[in-house]
C-alpha positions in Angstrom: -6.3 2.7 -20.5 -7.7 2.7 -17.3 -6.0 2.5 -13.5 -6.3 -1.3 -13.2 -5.1 -2.9 -16.7 -2.0 0.4 -16.0 -1.2 -1.5 -12.2 -1.8 -4.3 -14.2 0.7 -3.6 -16.3 3.5 -2.6 -14.4 2.0 -5.3 -11.6 2.6 -8.4 -14.4 6.1 -6.6 -16.0 7.8 -7.0 -12.0 6.0 -9.5 -11.4 7.6 -11.6 -14.5 11.3 -10.3 -13.8 11.3 -12.2 -10.2 11.4 -15.5 -10.2 9.7 -15.2 -6.6 6.6 -16.8 -7.8 5.1 -19.2 -10.1 2.6 -18.7 -12.7 0.1 -19.4 -10.5 0.8 -17.2 -7.2 1.6 -14.6 -10.5 -1.3 -15.2 -11.6 -3.9 -14.1 -8.0 -1.1 -11.1 -7.1 -2.6 -9.9 -9.9 -5.6 -10.3 -9.3 -5.5 -8.4 -5.8 -3.8 -5.7 -6.5 -6.4 -4.7 -9.6 -9.4 -6.5 -7.0 -7.8 -4.4 -2.8 -8.9 -1.1 -4.2 -12.5 -1.6 -5.0 -12.9 -4.2 -2.4 -16.1 -3.0 -0.5 -16.8 -2.8 3.3 -14.4 -4.8 5.6 -10.7 -6.1 4.4 -11.4 -9.3 5.5 -10.8 -13.6 3.2 -14.6 -13.6 4.1 -16.0 -10.6 1.9 -12.7 -11.2 -0.7 -14.7 -14.9 -1.1 -17.4 -13.2 -1.7 -16.4 -10.0 -3.4 -13.5 -11.9 -5.5 -13.0 -14.0 -7.7 -12.0 -17.2 -5.6 -13.1 -18.7 -2.7 -12.4 -18.0 1.1 -9.4 -20.8 1.0 -8.1 -19.8 -1.5 -7.4 -16.2 -0.2 -6.4 -17.4 3.5 -3.8 -19.7 1.7 -2.1 -17.1 -0.1 -2.3 -14.6 2.5 -0.6 -17.4 4.2 2.8 -17.9 1.4 5.5 -15.6 1.8 5.7 -12.5 -0.7 9.5 -11.1 -0.7 7.6 -7.7 -1.4 11.1 -5.8 -0.2 12.5 -6.6 -3.2 8.9 -6.2 -5.0 9.5 -2.6 -3.7 12.7 -2.0 -5.0 12.2 -3.9 -8.7 8.8 -1.3 -8.8 11.3 1.9 -7.6 14.3 1.1 -9.3 12.0 0.7 -12.4 9.7 3.5 -12.2 11.3 6.0 -10.5 14.1 9.1 -11.1 17.3 9.7 -9.1 15.7 11.7 -7.0 14.2 9.7 -4.3 13.2 10.5 -0.6 12.9 8.2 2.3 9.8 8.3 5.0 9.4 7.3 8.0 7.5 7.4 11.0 7.8 6.1 15.0 4.8 4.5 15.5 6.7 5.1 18.7 6.8 8.1 19.4 2.8 9.6 21.4 1.4 12.2 18.7 -1.9 12.3 20.0 -3.6 13.7 23.2 -1.2 15.2 25.6 1.6 14.6 24.4 0.9 16.1 20.2 2.7 19.4 20.1 1.2 22.6 19.6 -2.4 20.9 19.7 -5.1 24.3 19.5 -2.6 26.0 18.1 -1.4 27.6 14.4 1.8 29.3 13.4 1.0 32.7 11.4 3.0 33.9 8.5 2.6 37.3 8.8 1.6 37.5 12.6 5.2 35.0 12.5 4.9 33.0 15.5 2.2 30.4 17.0 -1.6 31.1 17.5 -4.1 30.0 19.2 -7.3 28.1 17.1 -10.2 30.0 16.2 
């Protein structure tokens, strides 16, 4: 069983249980979940239309419609994870590059038990 087949099975089970999508939208999303990781080049509607199963207009039309990703992701987590969960956040508003980065050019040495300059 390939990875794309597993993705299709898991996604189709979730989309069938959720009543937020119709048959045509479900078919499109299943195609997209399988196709998106294999897309070559830039991720835009022109390349989707060239390399995918649908024309460019179809991709634009479906991306223009709202989809409740929170409900989909919660169903995915609830169905396929253990009870121990961790939430990781990356606050984009905190500067993490340039002069504001803590410890630039340094690393922690376990042997010396302190931060040393990078070699």
